[in-house]
N, C-alpha and C positions, 0 to 999 in steps of 0.2 A: 231723329231724335224721339220719336216713340219709343222705337226699339231700343234706345241707350237708357229711356227711364225705365222702363221694363226691366231692362238687365240688371239696372240699378236696387230695383226695389227686389228683384228676385235674391242677389249676393246679401241685401239687408235680412232677409227672412230666412236664409240660409246661414248666416253669422248667429243669429238670435238663437235658433235652434242648435247652433256648434254650442254655444254657453248656455243651454238651460238644462242646466245640470246641476247635482249637489255635489259636494267635496266634503268627504268624513276623513276626517282627521285623528289619525289613532295616537296611542299614549306612544306608540314606540317610535313615532314621527311618519308613518307611511299615511299616504293621501289615496283615498278611493274616490273615484270617480264614479258616482250612483245616482238612482232616482230612490228617494227615501219613498218607503211605502207605510210606515207606522212607526211611533216613537211612543217608547213607557220610559219608568223609570227604572225599569231592570233591563230591558234589551230593545235593540232597533234593528227593523227588517227593510228590506231594499234588494235592489236588482241593479247589478251592473250596467252602467250606462250603455259600454260597449255591446254587452249582453242581454238585451231589455227583453227577450225573447226566452232566455232562459229563466233557472231556479231564482226562487226567493230567499235572501239571505237572511243569516238572523244572529246580532252579533250581541255579546253583553256591554251593557251601558257602560260597565265600570271600564271597559277598555279604549273606550272613546274619549278624546280630549274634549273634540267639538263639531258641528257639523256646519260646514258654511251655505247656506240655501244659493237656487240659483237666482229669486228676486234680491242678492244683495245683503240680505239677513243671516244671523247666525245664531246659535244655540252653544251654551259652553254647558259640559258635566261635570258634575261633582262625583269623583269616584267612589268615597265613602259611603253617600245615600248609595247610588247604583248597587254596592254591593252588600248594602244590607237589605236591598231590594231583590237581588238576584237569588236562586230557590240553589241547596246546600247541593244540588244533584250537576249544577252548570247546564243545564236544560232550556231550550226555549219553551215555553206554554206547549206548542202543536206537539213537543216530545221528540224533535229534530235537533240535532246540532250539525249546524250548516256554516260553523266560523269558517274564516279568510284562511284557516291553517289546512284546508281543505285543497285537492287540486281543484283547479279550473272548471270549471261549468257541471262538478257533480253533486248529487245531492245525496248522503245516503243516512237514512232510520240510524238514532242511536243504538245500540246494543241493549234489551232488557234485560236485567238480572232475572235468571233463570232459575228452576229447582236444584237447590245441591243434590250432584250426583252421589256423594260420598257420604255417607250419614253414619254415626254410632247410636247405641242406644244402650241402656241398663235398666234391669227389670230386678222385680223379687215377688216372692209368694208361697203359698204353700202347697203342698205335694201329697196326695191324696194316693196309698197304694191300691193297686187292681190286682183282679185275678190269684194266681196262684202266688205274686208276690206278698200278697198281705194276709195268704191262707194263714193259718194257725188251729184247723182241726185237727191236721194228725203232726207227727212232733216234728217240727221243723225241719229243714233242709240242714241247717247250719249243724244240727248234731245227728240224725241220722237220716239214713237213704230215704227221703219221703220228699214229694213234691210241696213245695210250700215254702214261703219265708220267714212269715211272721211280721213283715215290717208293719211298724206303724206310720199313723200321720207324722210330717215331719216340714222342712221347709225347703227353699228352693232361690237361689239368686242366681245372674249371671250378666251375661251382655253380649251384645251382637253388633253386626256390622253391613251394613245396607248398602250395595251398588245401584242407581238407576241405569234398568236399558234405556237410553235416548227415544229408541224406535217404538217404545210402547210404554206410554203416559201409566204410572203407577206402578209398574214393574219394577221388580229389584230382586240381583242375586244377594243372598242372606247367607252370613256364616253367623252358629252359634256356639257360644260356649257356656256352658249351665253346670253349677252344683246342686246337686240334688241330695239332703241327709233325711235317712228316717232313721229311727230307733226300733227296737225289735217292741212289739206288745207286751202289755203287761201281763196278757191272758197268756199267752207264751210261754214268760218265766214261769207263773202259776203252775202250766202243763209240764213243765220241764222238771219242777222241782216235785209234782205230783207223781212222776214217773221214779225218779230216783229215792222219793221214802216209799215207795211201794215193794222195792227189795233191799231197804237199808235193813242193816244187822249191826251189831258190835263195832264193827271192824269196818264198816262201808256204810256212812251216810251223809252223803253231795246233797248239798242245796247249792243255789246260784248265788255267787258274789257280784259279778259284773256278766249281763247280756252284749251281745254284740248291737252296732250301730254300722247300717249300711251307708256308704258314701259312692254316690254314682257320678261321673264326669262324663257327661254325654259332649260330643264334639260333631257337629253335623253342619253340613252347608244345602243351600234349596234356593226357593222359589218366594218372593213375598209376594202380594198385592194389596194394596191399598186404593179407595175410592172414597173421594172427598165428597158429598155432596152439597157442601158451603164451607165458609171459614171455619166454623165449629167444630162441625162434627163429620166424620166421615168411619168406613170400617175398613177392613184389613183379615185378610187370609195367609196362611204361611204352610208349607210342606218342604222337609227338609233331612236327610239322613247322612250317617256317619259312623262315629265309634263311639262306643260306652266304656270306660274304665271303671272297673269296679272294685272297690275297695270296701271289707269287712274287718271292723277292728275285733280284738279276742273277746272269745267266752270264757269267762273263769268259775271254776267251781270249786269249794271248798269243804271239807270231808270234818264234818261233825264233830267222828268220833276219833277223830284225830289218826297221824299215821301209825302202825303197825309193822312191825318185822320181829325175824330174829335172825341169829346167828348161827352156822350151819359149818363144815368143814369146806363146802363149797363156796362160803359167803355168806354175805347178810341176803336173806330170802325177804321181800319186800311182800307185804300182802296188801298194803292200801298207802296212798300217799295222802300227804296232809291237802294238797290241791291241785287241781288237773287246769290245764288251760290248752285251748284251742287257738291257735293261729293260722289265718287264712292266707290263701294265698292269692293276689291281687291276676284279673282277668280284666282280658279285652269282649267286646261283643258288639256284632252289629247292632246301631241304632238308629231311630226314626223319630219323630215326631210332626204332628200337624195341629193344626186349630185354627181359631179366628177370634175376632173381637171387633172393639170401637176403638175409634182412634180420634182424640181431640184436638182440638187447636192444629193438628201435623205434629203434635209432637206427644201426648201423652197416651198412653196404651192400657187396654184394661181386656182381659180376654182369659181365654179358657183352652188347655192347650192338651192331647194326649202326647204322653214320651213312652217308649218301651224298646225291648232289646228281646233277641231270641234267648232261648234256655242254655243254660252251660252250666259246667259241674263247678260242684265245691268241692274244694281242697284243701288239705295243708297240712299242719302238722302239730302233732299233741305232745304233751310235757307234763310226768307227773313231778311236784315238786314238795321234798322234804325238807321241812325245817331242821333235821340235824346235819349240820355242816360235816359232819364225818363220811357221810354215806353222799357219793357222785348220783347227783340228779339229773346230769346235765343230757340226758340222751334224750333227743325226740323221735315220735314214730308220724309215719304219714299217715294219713287217714281220709277218707273221703266222703262229704257229707250231702252228696245228694244232689238234685238239680233241681235250680231255680232262674228264674226272668227278673225282667224287672219292667215293671207298667205302672204307671202315675197317672191321675191327671191333676196337671197344675192349675191352678187359679192365682194369676198373676196382674200387677200392675207396672208399668215402663214408663221410661222417661227416651226419644227419640233428640238426638242434639242436630 
């Protein structure tokens, strides 16, 4: 009799244990046997009843219709209120996504948004020539075989592309496309006018009508490194090398004495033309740039860079133009203007997208 009573009690206890579970009824009709651990207005935490030593799952409250508790009570869920309390990212408060859509028994941290690997930027500033590029003590290389280009302060603007290297935080491969525009110094124009006036006569009295403008287009690639002290401020440094496309606009001289020519048996003999023009050939040079600066909010850049090239010849063609249409003045003569490099200190600001 005692054994029968003990067996009956054991069976009763097992039946109670077997029913000691909560039922989570989802809005799609699915039911989950669970042990509910925590309920909030935006999520519910639970363990699966058949895997109570397993992970804790978190489900959005808006996906639950009701919970039937083991004590016989139940709780209904309002989807609109639950959705309003759920954060936009759809993650649980502990930063994990452990919805029932995962494979049974898995527990994976939600992927955190990382830093963009590919970024683009734009920049602009001033370009201050240095060295022979800005020298005008001797006659400029655009006219005579002297070193020095007599370039003046100008403007620079351009764009860049940055591709982050995953294994080294803050290090990126950078490519740059820049445009640097430098007019000729006024002192050089005065110097040239002085040279021509010193040899002027009644047939030959030239003065400058238009001075050249230097346009450099360096295309470079290299490395860029940044270090952020905090969310507001950081520093950056860069080195890149490549090629520079050099363009020089034409130089025009006007003869204030006017053209002089005479007719002979051999045709027209010209003493002097009405104007002279020098047209320069484009040139490709080796280019490099290096610099550093400040980074604000990981977007705004302020910096100083040095940009330079190797020295190369300045060549082109010259032409004397005569205002008399009856005279053929189409012939061009090649000329050699000298040697000049390109070097600038650039102070610029930029924005990285």
